[in-house]
C-alpha positions in Angstrom: 0.0 0.0 0.0 1.5 3.3 -1.0 1.6 6.2 1.4 -0.5 9.3 1.5 1.9 12.2 1.5 -0.4 15.1 2.4 -3.1 13.4 4.4 -6.3 11.6 3.5 -8.1 14.8 2.4 -5.3 15.7 0.0 -4.0 12.5 -1.6 -6.9 10.9 -3.5 -6.9 8.5 -6.5 -9.3 8.4 -9.5 -9.5 5.1 -11.5 -11.2 4.6 -14.8 -13.7 1.8 -15.5 -12.3 -1.1 -17.6 -14.4 -2.5 -20.4 -14.5 -6.3 -20.4 -15.5 -9.3 -22.5 -18.6 -10.3 -20.5 -18.8 -13.8 -22.0 -15.0 -14.5 -21.9 -15.5 -16.3 -25.2 -11.9 -16.3 -26.3 -10.7 -17.5 -23.0 -13.3 -20.3 -22.9 -12.3 -21.4 -26.3 -8.6 -21.5 -25.3 -9.4 -23.4 -22.1 -11.6 -25.9 -24.0 -8.5 -26.7 -26.2 -6.6 -27.3 -23.0 -9.2 -29.6 -21.6 -9.2 -31.7 -24.8 -5.5 -32.1 -24.8 -5.0 -32.9 -21.2 -7.9 -35.1 -20.1 -7.3 -38.0 -22.5 -5.5 -41.2 -21.4 -2.2 -40.9 -19.4 -0.2 -37.7 -19.5 2.7 -37.6 -21.9 5.7 -35.3 -22.0 4.3 -33.7 -25.2 0.8 -33.3 -23.6 2.3 -31.7 -20.5 4.3 -29.2 -22.6 1.3 -28.5 -24.8 -0.8 -27.8 -21.8 1.7 -25.4 -20.4 1.9 -23.6 -23.7 -1.9 -23.4 -24.0 -2.1 -21.8 -20.5 0.5 -19.3 -21.5 -1.6 -18.4 -24.5 -4.6 -17.9 -22.3 -2.6 -15.7 -20.0 -1.2 -13.7 -23.0 -4.8 -13.2 -24.2 -5.9 -11.9 -20.8 -3.0 -9.5 -20.6 -3.7 -8.3 -24.2 -7.4 -7.7 -23.4 -6.5 -5.9 -20.1 -4.0 -3.7 -22.0 -6.4 -2.8 -24.8 -9.2 -2.2 -22.2 -6.9 0.2 -20.3 -6.0 2.1 -23.5 -9.7 2.3 -24.5 -10.8 3.6 -21.2 -8.0 6.1 -21.0 -8.7 7.5 -24.5 -12.4 7.9 -23.6 -11.7 10.2 -20.6 -12.1 13.8 -21.4 -9.1 16.1 -20.8 -11.3 18.5 -18.8 -12.3 15.7 -16.4 -8.7 14.6 -16.1 -7.6 18.2 -15.2 -10.4 18.5 -12.7 -9.3 15.3 -10.9 -5.8 16.5 -10.3 -4.7 17.5 -6.8 -2.2 20.3 -7.5 -1.1 20.6 -3.9 0.2 17.0 -4.0 1.8 17.5 -7.4 3.7 20.5 -6.2 4.7 18.7 -3.0 6.0 15.7 -5.0 8.0 18.0 -7.3 9.7 19.7 -4.3 10.3 16.4 -2.4 11.9 14.7 -5.4 13.9 17.8 -6.2 15.1 17.8 -2.6 15.9 14.1 -2.9 18.2 14.8 -5.8 19.8 17.7 -4.1 20.3 15.6 -0.9 21.9 12.9 -3.0 24.3 15.5 -4.4 25.2 16.7 -0.9 25.7 13.2 0.3 28.4 12.6 -2.3 30.1 16.0 -2.0 30.0 17.7 1.4 28.1 15.7 3.9 29.7 13.8 6.8 29.8 10.1 6.8 27.9 10.0 10.1 25.1 12.0 8.6 24.6 9.4 5.9 24.7 6.6 8.5 22.1 8.4 10.5 19.8 8.8 7.4 20.2 5.1 6.7 19.4 4.0 10.3 16.3 6.2 10.5 15.2 5.1 7.0 15.4 1.4 8.1 13.6 2.2 11.4 10.8 3.9 9.5 10.6 1.1 7.0 10.0 -1.5 9.7 7.1 0.6 11.0 5.5 0.1 7.6 6.5 -3.5 6.8 6.4 -5.1 10.3 3.8 -2.7 11.7 1.2 -1.2 9.4 1.4 -4.1 6.9 2.0 -7.4 8.6 0.8 -6.7 12.1 -2.2 -4.3 11.7 -3.3 -4.9 8.1 -3.1 -8.6 8.0 -3.0 -9.7 11.7 -0.3 -12.1 10.7 1.1 -12.0 14.2 0.3 -10.4 17.6 2.5 -7.9 19.5 2.6 -6.8 23.1 2.2 -3.1 23.8 5.9 -2.2 24.0 6.4 -3.5 20.4 3.2 -1.9 19.2 4.4 1.4 20.6 7.8 1.1 18.9 6.1 0.2 15.6 3.7 3.2 15.9 6.6 5.6 16.4 8.5 4.1 13.5 5.4 4.2 11.2 4.9 7.8 12.1 8.5 8.5 11.2 7.8 7.0 7.7 4.9 9.4 7.1 2.6 7.2 5.0 -0.6 8.3 6.7 -1.9 7.1 10.0 -1.9 3.4 10.8 -5.7 3.5 10.7 -5.9 5.0 7.2 -3.0 2.9 5.9 -4.7 -0.3 7.0 -8.1 0.6 5.7 -6.7 1.4 2.2 -4.5 -1.7 2.2 -7.3 -4.1 3.1 -9.4 -2.5 0.3 -6.4 -3.1 -2.1 -6.4 -6.8 -1.2 -10.1 -7.3 -1.4 -10.5 -5.5 -4.7 -7.1 -5.8 -6.4 -6.9 -4.3 -10.0 -10.5 -3.0 -9.9 -11.8 0.6 -9.6 -12.0 0.1 -5.9 -8.2 -0.6 -5.7 -6.6 2.8 -4.8 -3.6 2.1 -7.0 -5.0 -0.1 -9.7 -2.0 -1.6 -11.6 -4.1 -2.0 -14.7 -3.6 1.7 -15.3 0.1 1.4 -15.7 3.3 1.8 -13.9 3.2 5.6 -13.3 -0.4 5.6 -11.9 0.2 2.6 -9.6 3.6 4.0 -8.4 2.8 7.7 -7.8 0.1 9.0 -10.1 -2.8 7.8 -8.0 -1.6 10.1 -5.2 -1.9 13.1 -7.6 -5.6 12.5 -8.3 -8.9 12.2 -6.5 -10.1 8.8 -5.4 -12.5 6.9 -7.6 -15.9 6.7 -5.8 -15.6 2.9 -5.6 -12.5 3.3 -3.4 -14.5 5.3 -0.9 -17.5 3.1 -1.0 -15.6 -0.2 -0.6 -13.5 1.5 2.1 -16.6 1.9 4.2 -17.3 -1.9 4.1 -13.9 -2.9 5.5 -14.0 -4.1 9.1 -11.8 -1.9 11.3 -13.1 -2.9 14.7 -9.8 -4.5 15.7 -7.9 -1.2 15.2 -10.6 0.8 16.9 -10.0 -1.2 20.1 -6.3 -0.6 19.9 -5.5 2.5 22.1 -2.0 3.0 20.5 -3.5 3.1 17.0 -6.3 5.4 18.0 -3.9 7.7 19.9 -1.8 8.1 16.8 -4.9 8.7 14.6 -6.1 11.4 16.9 -2.8 13.3 17.2 -1.3 12.4 13.8 -1.2 16.0 12.5 1.1 16.9 15.4 3.1 13.6 15.7 4.0 13.2 12.0 5.9 16.5 11.4 7.8 16.1 14.7 8.9 12.5 14.1 9.3 12.6 10.3 11.1 15.9 9.8 11.9 17.9 13.0 13.6 15.1 15.1 15.7 13.7 12.2 16.9 17.2 11.2 17.6 18.1 14.9 19.6 14.9 15.6 21.9 15.6 12.7 22.3 19.3 13.2 22.7 19.2 17.0 24.5 15.9 17.8 26.5 15.5 14.6 27.4 19.1 14.2 26.1 19.0 10.6 24.9 22.0 8.6 21.2 22.6 8.6 21.0 22.3 4.8 22.7 18.8 4.9 20.6 17.8 7.9 17.3 18.8 6.2 18.0 17.5 2.6 19.8 14.3 3.6 18.4 13.0 6.9 14.9 14.4 6.4 14.0 14.7 2.7 16.4 12.2 1.0 15.6 9.5 3.7 11.9 10.1 3.4 11.6 10.1 -0.4 13.8 7.0 -0.7 11.5 5.2 1.7 8.4 6.3 -0.2 9.7 4.9 -3.5 10.6 1.6 -1.9 7.0 1.2 -0.7 5.6 2.4 -4.1 7.6 -0.3 -6.0 5.4 -2.9 -4.3 2.3 -1.3 -5.8 3.8 -0.8 -9.2 6.8 -3.0 -10.2 5.6 -6.0 -8.1 2.3 -5.9 -10.0 3.9 -5.8 -13.5 7.2 -7.6 -13.7 8.2 -10.9 -12.1 7.1 -14.5 -11.7 3.8 -15.9 -10.5 4.7 -19.2 -8.9 1.6 -19.4 -6.8 -1.2 -17.9 -8.9 -0.7 -17.0 -12.6 -4.2 -15.4 -12.8 -3.5 -12.4 -10.6 -1.3 -9.4 -11.3 1.0 -9.5 -8.2 4.4 -11.0 -8.9 7.5 -12.2 -7.0 10.4 -9.8 -7.5 13.8 -10.1 -5.8 14.6 -6.5 -6.6 11.5 -5.2 -4.9 12.1 -7.5 -2.0 15.4 -5.9 -1.4 14.2 -2.4 -1.9 11.2 -2.8 0.3 13.0 -4.9 3.0 11.1 -8.1 2.3 7.8 -7.0 0.7 8.6 -8.1 -2.9 7.3 -11.7 -2.7 4.0 -10.2 -3.8 2.5 -13.1 -5.7 2.9 -15.3 -2.6 1.6 -12.5 -0.3 -1.7 -12.0 -2.2 -2.3 -15.8 -2.2 -1.4 -16.2 1.5 -1.8 -12.7 3.1 -1.9 -14.0 6.7 1.7 -15.4 6.5 3.9 -13.2 8.8 6.9 -13.7 6.5 5.0 -12.6 3.3 7.0 -15.2 1.5 7.5 -18.9 1.5 11.0 -19.2 2.8 11.6 -15.9 4.6 15.3 -15.8 4.1 16.7 -12.8 6.0 18.9 -11.7 3.1 15.9 -10.6 1.1 13.4 -10.3 3.9 15.0 -8.5 6.7 11.6 -7.6 8.2 11.1 -11.3 9.0 14.3 -11.2 11.0 13.1 -8.3 13.0 9.8 -10.0 13.8 11.6 -13.2 14.7 13.9 -11.3 17.1 10.9 -9.8 18.9 9.3 -13.3 19.0 12.5 -14.6 20.6 12.3 -12.0 23.4 8.5 -12.6 23.8 7.1 -9.3 22.4 5.8 -10.9 19.2 3.7 -14.1 19.4 1.1 -16.1 17.4 3.2 -15.9 14.3 1.0 -17.3 11.5 2.4 -19.1 8.4 1.4 -21.6 5.7 2.1 -25.4 5.6 4.4 -26.8 3.0 1.6 -29.1 1.8 -0.8 -26.1 1.3 1.8 -24.3 -0.7 2.5 -27.3 -2.9 -1.2 -27.9 -3.7 -1.6 -24.2 -4.6 1.5 -24.2 -6.8 0.4 -27.2 -8.8 -3.2 -25.9 -9.1 -2.7 -22.3 -10.2 1.1 -21.6 -10.4 2.8 -20.4 -13.6 5.3 -23.3 -13.6 8.3 -21.3 -12.2 8.2 -22.9 -8.7 10.4 -25.9 -8.0 7.3 -27.8 -7.1 6.1 -27.4 -10.6 9.3 -28.8 -12.1 9.1 -31.7 -9.5 5.6 -32.5 -10.5 6.6 -32.5 -14.2 9.5 -34.9 -13.6 7.2 -37.2 -11.6 4.7 -37.4 -14.4 7.3 -38.1 -17.0 9.0 -40.8 -14.9 5.6 -42.4 -14.3 4.8 -42.3 -18.0 8.2 -43.8 -18.9 7.8 -46.5 -16.3 4.5 -47.5 -17.6 5.7 -48.0 -21.2 5.9 -51.6 -22.3 8.7 -51.4 -24.9 9.1 -55.1 -25.2 5.5 -55.7 -26.2 5.3 -52.6 -28.4 3.7 -53.5 -31.7 5.4 -52.8 -35.0 3.4 -50.7 -37.4 3.7 -50.2 -41.1 2.6 -46.5 -41.1 -0.1 -43.9 -40.1 -3.3 -45.9 -40.6 -2.0 -49.2 -39.2 -4.7 -50.3 -36.6 -1.8 -51.3 -34.2 -0.6 -47.7 -34.0 -0.7 -46.4 -30.4 -3.3 -43.7 -29.7 -0.6 -41.7 -27.8 1.6 -41.7 -31.0 -1.3 -40.6 -33.1 -2.3 -37.8 -30.7 1.3 -36.5 -30.2 2.2 -36.4 -33.9 2.3 -33.1 -35.7 0.6 -32.6 -39.1 1.5 -29.5 -41.0 0.0 -27.9 -44.0 -3.4 -29.4 -43.3 -6.1 -29.3 -45.9 -9.3 -27.9 -44.6 
């Protein structure tokens, strides 16, 4: 879930309605071909490969339809309506923030102290954990439980990250999961990379986002005093934790210049964190693999996992959103947030860590995965070995040619016939 930079009344997203093929005729036709090819007799190596290719064609068709629908909807929108939907306060703020980011990057490489850069990195990571371990895994998905000292720490770090209050962040993120890639999705990835990355924050919300947001159950957060305290005093807490304290720490304790403190420790750190979160909404819905469900847009991306401290295993996460690791393996190298949660579980502050059984993962991979998961390769090998073991080469009948009645049905089905006469 991407952040709201200027508050819920200022950052709003407008999504267009996507035309669809109501009967899904082409998809049904493609899938019927798949059924004919894969339900006869025992599976063969050729049949397995053919099935995989046919599914790929179905997916390609769906992507093409989605792309053409997006272009059609975009072209039908009037320019006057588009301009009316823009939120110029946010656009100006983003221009300044990203300009300040570039200037902070320049200062970091030219005149800043090394200790200033280290401080910016430490605060950036601390804020990131408030989003990943706090607003996302703890409060949005209830993937684990936390005692009040950990919830307090995560509330402070989430405030430092400035991506709206926990309450609003969770509400929008739950809507995103329930209505992914629809008009009710605040950052609908079907509208392209720019919109899902930052553009949605420059426009007013689609009415569906507001309506569906009202249907989300938020009772668990409304009974959390730490969450509600932050929500009530967010307008005061956010500027202090996100901008004032970071600048003061660098300026006063590190004897850094005010300009370096502001543009590196405050602005550069903040914008870098924002874009790390935004990549989950954009890149991780466009590029990558889909080992667990090939029919949804979220993907697995190692690059995004590193940039967002563990949030890039997005195909897995949308299939199993209650897993506290947001990934199957949870290696610390590409999922440092899991290491943080495991540490607090070790000291007793985090508990009831939820995950997914290996058997459940395997069943889902074989049922809906795109074939990129090791389980898919394992299943293919098992089918091929089983097929080979069941061949009776010694008793195989010799045939004289195509229409010999002793010709095996598998051989006939798997043969290719080119230049067919209609």
